[in-house]
C-alpha positions as CSV (number, residue, x, y, z in Angstrom):
1,X,6.3,-23.6,-14.1
2,X,5.2,-23.5,-10.7
3,X,5.2,-20.1,-8.6
4,X,8.5,-19.6,-6.9
5,X,9.1,-17.4,-4.0
6,X,11.5,-14.2,-4.4
7,X,14.3,-14.2,-1.7
8,X,16.0,-10.8,-2.3
9,X,15.4,-7.4,-3.9
10,X,18.4,-8.4,-6.2
11,X,16.7,-11.3,-7.4
12,X,13.4,-9.5,-7.8
13,X,15.1,-6.7,-9.9
14,X,16.7,-9.4,-12.3
15,X,13.1,-11.1,-12.6
16,X,11.5,-8.1,-13.7
17,X,13.8,-7.2,-15.8
18,X,14.3,-10.2,-17.9
19,X,12.3,-9.3,-20.7
20,X,9.5,-11.9,-20.0
21,X,6.1,-11.2,-18.7
22,X,6.5,-11.7,-15.2
23,X,3.4,-11.9,-12.7
24,X,3.9,-11.5,-8.8
25,X,1.8,-12.0,-6.1
26,X,2.5,-9.8,-3.1
27,X,1.2,-11.6,-0.1
28,X,1.7,-12.2,3.5
29,X,1.5,-15.3,5.7
30,X,-1.3,-13.8,8.2
31,X,-3.3,-12.8,5.3
32,X,-6.5,-15.1,5.1
33,X,-7.2,-13.9,1.5
34,X,-3.8,-14.6,0.3
35,X,-4.0,-18.1,1.2
36,X,-7.5,-18.4,-0.3
37,X,-6.3,-17.2,-3.8
38,X,-2.9,-18.6,-3.8
39,X,-4.0,-22.1,-5.1
40,X,-5.9,-20.1,-8.0
41,X,-2.6,-18.3,-8.8
42,X,-0.6,-21.3,-8.8
43,X,-3.3,-23.1,-10.9
44,X,-3.0,-20.4,-13.5
45,X,0.8,-20.6,-13.6
46,X,0.2,-24.3,-14.3
47,X,-1.8,-24.0,-17.0
48,X,0.2,-21.5,-18.8
49,X,3.6,-23.3,-19.3
50,X,3.8,-22.6,-22.5
51,X,2.8,-18.9,-22.6
52,X,6.3,-17.7,-21.7
53,X,5.2,-15.9,-18.5
54,X,6.7,-16.6,-15.2
55,X,4.9,-16.4,-11.9
56,X,6.5,-15.3,-8.5
57,X,5.4,-14.5,-5.0
58,X,6.6,-11.9,-2.5
59,X,6.3,-12.0,1.3
60,X,5.9,-8.7,1.7
61,X,7.0,-9.1,5.7
62,X,10.4,-11.0,4.3
63,X,11.0,-8.4,1.5
64,X,9.3,-5.0,2.9
65,X,11.6,-2.8,0.7
66,X,10.2,-4.4,-2.7
67,X,6.8,-3.9,-1.3
68,X,7.5,-0.2,-0.4
69,X,9.0,0.3,-3.5
70,X,6.0,-0.8,-5.8
71,X,3.4,0.8,-3.6
72,X,2.0,-2.2,-2.2
73,X,-0.7,-1.0,0.6
74,X,-3.0,-4.1,0.7
75,X,-2.8,-8.0,0.2
76,X,-3.0,-9.8,-1.7
77,X,-1.8,-7.2,-4.9
78,X,-1.0,-9.1,-8.1
79,X,1.2,-7.0,-10.3
80,X,2.4,-7.7,-13.9
81,X,5.7,-6.6,-15.0
82,X,7.5,-6.3,-18.6
83,X,11.1,-5.2,-19.1
84,X,11.0,-3.8,-15.7
85,X,7.6,-1.5,-15.7
86,X,4.6,-2.3,-14.2
87,X,2.0,-3.0,-16.8
88,X,-1.0,-3.9,-14.9
89,X,-2.0,-4.8,-11.2
90,X,-5.0,-6.4,-9.3
91,X,-5.6,-5.7,-5.3
92,X,-7.6,-8.3,-3.7
93,X,-8.4,-11.9,-4.1
94,X,-10.8,-11.9,-7.0
95,X,-10.2,-15.2,-9.1
96,X,-12.0,-13.5,-12.1
97,X,-10.0,-10.4,-12.0
98,X,-6.6,-12.2,-11.5
99,X,-7.8,-14.2,-14.7
100,X,-8.7,-11.1,-16.5
101,X,-5.2,-9.3,-15.4
102,X,-3.5,-12.7,-16.7
103,X,-5.2,-12.8,-20.2
104,X,-5.0,-9.2,-20.5
105,X,-1.3,-9.0,-20.3
106,X,-0.4,-12.1,-22.4
107,X,-2.5,-10.9,-25.4
108,X,-1.0,-7.4,-25.2
């Protein structure tokens, strides 16, 4: 699976309540560190196609209400969701930390 851009708050709510493990990259087009780690997030999504997890990204400038609802204050912020609940997060462009977040959520 590739990383899919979320286009609306309604779509976001549906995705995080799907019952699947969902990873979301909260990013902004003007954020240099976001552009740096985006290929890493894409790589994880490609490598984990059989995991059942889904990978999405939310542009905080396009969906500010979603970012505010989840307390996003810095970009990039990666958040894991399951059954509508936040199960983990990582603030910053840290490839090792991102891998740890994903592995921890998929083995929980």
